[in-house]
Residue, then its C-alpha position, 0 to 999 in steps of 0.5 A: x431356695x432350691x431351683x430346678x429347670x422343669x423338663x417333662x421329657x427328662x425330669x424324674x417321675x415324681x414318686x410322692x404320695x397324694x394328700x387327700x381330704x374327704x368330708x361328709x356326713x357320719x355314716x355316709x361311707x367315707x372310711x369303708x370306701x377308702x379301705x375298699x378302693x385305696x392301695x394297700x397295705x393300709x395303715x388305718x389310724x382311728x380317732x373316733x369310736x366305731x365298730x372296726x370289724x363291722x366296717x371291714x366286713x362291709x368292705x368285703x376285701x378279704x385279701x386286704x393288708x390292713x394295719x390299725x392304730x387307735x388314738x391314745x393322745x396327741x403327743x402319741x399321735x405325733x410321735x407315730x406320724x413323725x416316725x417313718x419306721x411305723x410306715x414300712x411297706x405302707x401304701x396308704x394312710x387313712x386318718x379317721x378323722x380330723x373333726x373328732x381329733x381337733x374338736x374333741x380330743x385335742x381341745x379337751x387335752x389342751x383344756x385339761x392341761x390348762x386347768x391342771x396348771x392353774x393355782x386352784x387355791x385362787x379358784x374360789x368362785x365355784x366355777x371350776x366346771x365352767x372354766x374347765x370347758x370354756x375355750x379361749x382365743x389362745x386355746x384355738x391358736x394353740x389348736x391351730x398350731x398343733x394341727x399344722x404340726x400334724x399336717x406337716x407330719x403327714x406331708x413327710x409321709x407323702x414325700x416318702x411316697x405314701x398316699x395320706x387320706x384324711x376324713x372329716x365330718x360336714x358342717x353347715x354354714x361354717x363360722x370360719x367361712x360364712x360364704x360356704x353352705x357346707x365345709x369340714x367341721x373344724x374348730x377355730x378359724x385359723x387352721x380351717x382357713x389355711x388348711x386347703x394349701x396342704x391338700x392335693x384333693x378335697x372332696x365332699x362325699x354324699x349318699x348315692x340315692x337311686x329310687x329312694x334307696x341308698x346305693x354303694x359307693x357314695x358320690x364324691x365331688x372334687x369341684x364345686x359351685x362355690x357353695x362347698x369346699x373342694x380341690x382337684x389337682x391334676x388331669x380332670x375327668x370329662x364332664x368334671x369331677x362332681x358327684x362321681x362314684x367314689x373310688x380312690x384308685x380310679x380317682x388318682x389314676x385319672x388325676x395322674x393320667x394313668x387311666x389305663x391302669 
């Protein structure tokens, strides 16, 4: 165990990056707002099908330095994340998105691996497709461990001074915590239950509706009334951090006491 005596006047400035989870409905503007307001160069890791060009055009940030990577498999993703050479000069990583990777890609890859390893000669009940798509407690346990590996990889990036922003979609009354009316949509119970400890900030992104029209930017809440998942680390804003216009740079400046920047 490493033990230091913390003295604010003498301790070296912490150059670590921030680890942020934002979640909201599909199309609410999570990715576009991050690209618009986060520090660049940005490495955008895309796991969902989407129109990259349309999103970038909507952002209207012509001088942005942007690197885009596309999900091609779980092992490939881990190799990319764990190799710091892939993130030279990068200031922000946008991982888009957690729900799709865990609930669609990773679960299907684990099921496919399990199915392919079975002895098909013993499979005579005609239920191949049922077995192929059916999850088990063991499968969800594997998914949780793999997702934890990904989070630790992202933590290494924050230690290197990179802000990591992860997106997820929303789920009403999640099975992993019935007390919440809204939370990130994630499979299983173990990883969703434990994930809050990884992040410095967790925010719910909602549409900004004025006079029955959707306005930009969307609103974000990093503090809650107990009905949804949130987390805020650092100096709070006057009046709290609920339903504020979403701006990554301004949010982090406030949290770190850099309001004049």
